[in-house]
Legacy VTK file of the C-alpha trace (Angstrom):
# vtk DataFile Version 3.0
C-alpha trace
ASCII
DATASET POLYDATA
POINTS 252 float
-64.246 24.073 -50.571
-61.005 24.938 -48.813
-58.217 22.795 -50.285
-56.090 23.478 -47.170
-53.203 24.673 -49.331
-52.319 27.829 -47.422
-48.518 28.126 -47.062
-47.863 24.636 -48.395
-45.029 24.370 -50.918
-45.088 22.500 -54.227
-42.751 21.983 -57.145
-44.364 22.259 -60.587
-42.256 21.253 -63.582
-42.875 22.456 -67.152
-44.653 25.393 -65.551
-43.976 28.169 -68.042
-47.011 27.264 -70.165
-49.818 24.792 -70.645
-50.970 22.411 -67.939
-48.085 23.102 -65.584
-48.653 26.843 -65.745
-52.385 26.426 -65.151
-51.717 24.286 -62.090
-49.178 26.737 -60.677
-51.738 29.529 -61.044
-54.431 27.599 -59.175
-52.026 26.569 -56.402
-51.027 30.200 -55.856
-54.658 31.335 -55.906
-55.363 28.764 -53.192
-52.567 30.080 -50.971
-49.708 27.712 -51.769
-46.110 28.625 -52.551
-44.652 27.192 -55.743
-41.271 26.384 -57.263
-41.731 26.519 -61.030
-39.325 25.068 -63.562
-38.893 25.136 -67.313
-36.105 24.904 -69.845
-36.973 28.462 -70.908
-35.448 31.218 -68.771
-37.810 33.760 -70.305
-40.744 31.516 -69.460
-39.609 31.017 -65.874
-38.999 34.736 -65.370
-42.400 35.660 -66.805
-44.150 33.085 -64.619
-42.496 34.382 -61.448
-43.227 37.997 -62.348
-46.870 37.310 -63.173
-47.671 35.073 -60.198
-45.620 37.082 -57.713
-42.048 36.714 -56.492
-43.289 36.485 -52.889
-45.258 33.359 -53.790
-43.237 31.777 -56.591
-39.583 31.077 -57.238
-38.198 29.756 -60.495
-35.514 27.348 -61.638
-34.346 26.993 -65.227
-34.012 23.237 -65.581
-34.579 20.248 -67.841
-36.289 17.195 -66.343
-33.745 15.036 -68.170
-30.827 16.541 -66.241
-29.859 14.320 -63.280
-29.167 17.450 -61.213
-32.625 18.942 -61.706
-34.293 17.195 -58.772
-31.742 18.416 -56.236
-31.910 21.962 -57.647
-35.704 22.062 -57.304
-35.660 20.624 -53.793
-33.009 23.133 -52.723
-35.021 26.021 -54.195
-38.107 24.979 -52.217
-36.276 24.550 -48.941
-34.061 27.626 -49.276
-36.858 29.950 -50.388
-39.875 28.668 -48.481
-38.421 26.406 -45.798
-40.419 23.292 -46.609
-41.656 20.971 -49.353
-45.062 19.311 -49.478
-45.243 17.795 -52.926
-44.821 18.114 -56.671
-46.623 18.051 -59.977
-44.315 16.357 -62.454
-45.123 16.928 -66.088
-43.359 14.380 -68.254
-43.534 16.275 -71.539
-44.531 15.235 -75.029
-42.226 13.040 -77.150
-42.058 13.344 -80.945
-45.231 12.401 -82.764
-45.417 9.616 -85.315
-46.074 5.916 -85.779
-44.080 3.000 -84.394
-42.679 2.235 -87.840
-41.711 5.827 -88.623
-39.796 6.792 -85.495
-36.076 5.978 -85.373
-34.603 4.043 -82.475
-32.690 7.127 -81.333
-35.966 8.962 -80.631
-37.247 6.046 -78.564
-34.024 5.974 -76.534
-33.946 9.731 -76.018
-37.609 9.836 -75.040
-37.146 6.984 -72.585
-34.233 8.766 -70.925
-35.802 12.224 -70.782
-39.456 11.368 -70.162
-39.439 8.027 -68.390
-36.201 8.127 -66.412
-36.435 11.883 -65.864
-39.818 11.454 -64.187
-38.594 8.553 -62.054
-35.553 10.516 -60.868
-37.748 13.455 -59.900
-40.301 11.259 -58.129
-37.788 9.303 -56.086
-35.676 12.311 -55.117
-38.642 14.459 -54.107
-40.319 11.570 -52.278
-37.182 11.224 -50.171
-37.744 14.760 -48.857
-41.467 14.505 -48.129
-43.049 13.796 -44.792
-46.494 12.599 -43.837
-49.118 14.407 -45.891
-46.811 14.788 -48.873
-48.213 14.323 -52.359
-46.881 13.583 -55.833
-48.844 13.794 -59.071
-47.673 12.907 -62.563
-49.113 14.552 -65.667
-49.554 11.636 -68.069
-52.210 11.236 -70.783
-55.340 9.366 -71.723
-52.922 7.100 -73.640
-52.434 5.344 -70.294
-55.814 3.730 -70.976
-56.103 3.733 -74.771
-53.666 4.609 -77.585
-53.800 7.958 -79.359
-53.230 7.828 -83.106
-49.908 9.231 -84.252
-48.339 9.298 -80.783
-46.622 5.918 -80.668
-43.750 6.862 -78.357
-46.111 8.504 -75.888
-48.400 5.482 -76.063
-45.452 3.274 -75.221
-44.044 5.242 -72.294
-47.002 6.657 -70.389
-48.673 3.391 -69.350
-45.350 2.325 -67.837
-45.103 5.550 -65.861
-48.660 5.051 -64.650
-47.643 1.673 -63.250
-44.564 3.230 -61.636
-46.867 5.763 -59.960
-49.098 2.935 -58.781
-46.085 1.109 -57.329
-44.881 4.277 -55.626
-48.311 4.744 -54.062
-47.875 1.321 -52.474
-44.312 1.993 -51.368
-44.876 5.490 -49.974
-48.329 4.972 -48.503
-47.006 3.688 -45.153
-45.168 7.018 -44.802
-48.392 8.937 -45.379
-47.319 10.096 -48.853
-49.776 9.908 -51.732
-48.999 9.348 -55.436
-51.507 9.880 -58.237
-51.615 10.439 -61.973
-53.606 12.851 -64.117
-54.673 11.823 -67.605
-55.452 14.933 -69.633
-57.348 14.523 -72.852
-57.797 17.296 -75.377
-57.064 20.359 -73.249
-56.602 23.571 -75.232
-52.857 24.076 -74.856
-50.120 24.981 -77.336
-49.089 21.326 -77.483
-52.593 20.190 -78.445
-52.912 22.942 -81.044
-49.586 21.798 -82.521
-50.886 18.221 -82.712
-54.070 19.390 -84.439
-52.003 21.350 -86.952
-49.983 18.256 -87.856
-53.071 16.847 -89.568
-52.823 19.552 -92.227
-56.183 21.010 -91.262
-56.190 22.080 -87.623
-59.814 23.251 -87.642
-61.105 20.002 -89.108
-59.024 17.965 -86.658
-60.403 19.911 -83.724
-63.961 19.647 -84.999
-63.691 15.877 -85.508
-62.109 15.360 -82.088
-64.721 17.466 -80.319
-67.440 15.346 -81.910
-65.986 12.315 -80.082
-65.883 14.064 -76.687
-69.107 13.675 -74.700
-68.892 17.310 -73.546
-68.314 18.345 -77.186
-65.446 20.710 -76.445
-61.786 20.895 -75.540
-60.942 21.456 -71.911
-59.592 24.708 -70.532
-56.147 24.615 -68.867
-57.641 26.000 -65.658
-60.032 23.031 -65.503
-57.042 20.716 -65.494
-55.262 22.968 -62.977
-58.129 22.723 -60.510
-58.159 18.920 -60.753
-54.390 18.782 -60.223
-54.474 21.182 -57.281
-57.170 19.075 -55.636
-55.222 15.822 -56.026
-52.097 17.446 -54.589
-53.958 19.022 -51.691
-54.822 17.726 -48.207
-58.463 17.826 -49.336
-57.658 14.614 -51.260
-55.974 12.999 -48.259
-57.556 9.556 -48.809
-56.901 9.362 -52.564
-53.773 7.582 -53.757
-52.801 5.288 -56.613
-55.481 6.836 -58.839
-55.194 7.658 -62.542
-57.694 10.494 -62.961
-58.874 11.293 -66.510
-59.415 15.009 -67.119
-60.770 14.525 -70.599
-64.418 15.516 -70.976
-65.352 11.824 -71.087
-63.408 10.858 -74.228
-61.810 7.841 -72.521
-64.184 4.975 -73.120
-62.731 2.455 -70.649
-63.598 2.392 -66.961
LINES 1 253
252 0 1 2 3 4 5 6 7 8 9 10 11 12 13 14 15 16 17 18 19 20 21 22 23 24 25 26 27 28 29 30 31 32 33 34 35 36 37 38 39 40 41 42 43 44 45 46 47 48 49 50 51 52 53 54 55 56 57 58 59 60 61 62 63 64 65 66 67 68 69 70 71 72 73 74 75 76 77 78 79 80 81 82 83 84 85 86 87 88 89 90 91 92 93 94 95 96 97 98 99 100 101 102 103 104 105 106 107 108 109 110 111 112 113 114 115 116 117 118 119 120 121 122 123 124 125 126 127 128 129 130 131 132 133 134 135 136 137 138 139 140 141 142 143 144 145 146 147 148 149 150 151 152 153 154 155 156 157 158 159 160 161 162 163 164 165 166 167 168 169 170 171 172 173 174 175 176 177 178 179 180 181 182 183 184 185 186 187 188 189 190 191 192 193 194 195 196 197 198 199 200 201 202 203 204 205 206 207 208 209 210 211 212 213 214 215 216 217 218 219 220 221 222 223 224 225 226 227 228 229 230 231 232 233 234 235 236 237 238 239 240 241 242 243 244 245 246 247 248 249 250 251
């Protein structure tokens, strides 16, 4: 299926590795142009070099910085002359229980993850025209809590509701807003979480036993789902929270 992405331009944050990187790769393969961002200059440079400087431009930026949105928008418009949408990855806050995490971590995570995502969404939405598309990388914790990730469990459902509100607000302008809810996709972040148990192999084995497909997802599988939601091929899909989780989410 043609996703109709040829020459369209998207911002992808946290794109130096993991789910953001996988999505940037699929977008480029499908003919899009991409502005990638990361806090790591080495990661940004490697991404641009690997995917092609004629197709990708990079910005070293932190989603928490209030100036990041304008820098990403400027990079898209200056380099490629247009902007059609964005994949906004909201990052992973510190792991731990509600009782174990200090208030400072909750405040910092709210500012960087929650408010950072809202600033990016609202600024980018202001530059989009009809056919524009935003997608937020959230988590299956939107629908059910994940053990040991209390801060994430607290913030991501709120961002999902913000995305739902934005879909209502931007729909009359022909702009779509959706969320992606990755489950256990085999990224560095997930491997780090498995290792925190003290026995990464046992943690992975136990988790896979609870996934109907009995395996972790591949980053490219998430990237294809994200590219579809961003693309004109999904032109009548908005306000959706799409699990990409192998079936591990048990709610409807």
